[in-house]
C-alpha positions in Angstrom: 155.4 24.7 80.9 152.7 22.3 79.0 153.8 20.2 81.6 150.9 16.9 80.2 152.5 17.2 77.0 156.3 17.7 76.6 156.9 14.3 78.4 158.5 12.2 74.9 158.2 14.9 73.2 162.0 14.6 70.3 163.9 17.0 69.3 166.5 16.6 66.2 169.9 18.9 65.5 172.7 18.1 62.5 175.8 19.9 62.1 178.9 18.4 59.7 182.3 19.0 61.6 184.3 21.7 60.0 188.6 22.9 61.1 187.1 25.0 63.6 184.5 23.1 65.5 187.7 20.7 66.3 190.0 20.1 69.8 193.0 21.8 68.2 191.2 24.8 67.0 189.8 25.6 70.6 192.9 24.4 73.0 191.2 21.4 74.4 193.1 18.7 72.6 196.0 18.4 70.2 194.1 16.3 67.5 192.0 17.8 64.9 188.5 16.0 66.3 185.2 17.4 67.0 185.7 19.2 70.4 183.6 17.7 72.9 182.1 20.8 73.3 180.2 20.7 70.3 178.9 17.6 71.4 177.5 19.0 74.7 176.5 21.8 71.7 174.7 19.9 69.9 173.3 17.9 72.7 171.9 21.4 73.5 170.6 22.4 70.7 168.0 19.1 70.4 166.6 19.7 74.0 165.9 23.4 73.1 163.9 22.1 69.7 162.4 19.0 72.1 160.8 22.0 74.2 159.7 24.6 72.3 156.7 24.6 71.7 155.3 23.8 74.4 157.0 27.1 76.2 154.9 29.8 77.6 155.8 33.8 76.1 159.1 34.1 78.8 159.9 30.7 79.8 163.1 29.0 78.3 165.7 26.4 80.3 168.9 26.2 81.2 171.6 23.6 81.5 171.8 22.5 85.3 173.2 19.1 85.2 174.8 16.3 82.8 176.0 12.7 83.0 177.4 12.6 79.2 180.0 9.2 77.6 181.5 9.7 74.8 182.2 6.3 72.5 184.3 7.5 69.6 185.9 10.1 68.1 184.5 12.2 65.1 187.3 13.7 62.5 186.7 17.3 59.7 183.7 17.0 57.5 181.9 14.5 59.1 178.0 14.6 58.8 176.4 14.3 62.2 172.9 13.9 64.6 172.1 14.6 67.9 168.3 13.5 69.5 166.5 14.3 72.3 163.8 13.1 73.8 162.5 15.0 76.9 161.7 12.0 79.5 160.8 13.9 83.1 159.9 17.0 84.3 159.7 17.2 87.6 160.0 20.2 89.9 160.5 22.5 87.1 163.1 20.1 85.8 163.6 18.8 82.3 165.3 15.3 82.0 166.4 14.2 78.5 167.7 11.3 77.0 170.9 12.5 74.3 171.9 11.1 71.4 174.4 11.5 68.7 175.0 9.5 65.5 177.4 9.5 62.4 175.5 7.7 60.6 174.6 4.5 62.2 177.7 4.5 64.7 176.7 6.0 68.2 179.0 8.9 69.0 177.7 9.8 72.4 174.8 9.8 74.9 174.0 12.0 77.3 171.7 12.6 80.1 170.5 16.2 80.5 168.8 18.6 82.9 166.9 21.5 82.8 165.9 24.3 84.9 162.9 25.7 83.0 162.9 29.4 84.1 161.7 32.6 83.6 163.3 34.0 80.6 164.0 38.1 82.0 163.8 36.7 85.8 166.9 34.6 85.2 168.7 37.5 82.9 168.5 39.9 85.6 169.6 37.6 88.4 172.2 36.9 86.5 173.5 40.6 85.8 172.8 41.1 89.3 175.3 38.8 90.3 178.2 39.1 87.6 177.8 43.1 89.7 178.3 41.8 93.0 181.4 39.5 91.7 182.8 42.8 90.1 182.7 44.2 93.2 184.5 42.2 95.0 
């Protein structure tokens, strides 16, 4: 990771809300509004976009925790934009301030923390833990 360059990096992601993206379609609610899981996904996508050019070959990040505030709901057809700014990198943890807007209207905001990991090692560990869990 090019730590000295990653602070202040900004990433953007966009989407249009489709019927399959709603809480009703996902079973997480009973209204045809954007599912909160898509808010998180849009923010994660913006985080990944922000740091992609700073990762070394074989490195990636994974979400460790987040604080999410949802300010408003979105209906089908809404065109939204997510942004993420890297504000901290310490002990292999990247911290991002994220927002989602519908035009100028703030829909959601979060602080996300992502761990820097070596992809192959992380996937091998995950597979091993899955095998152990299956054996119980």
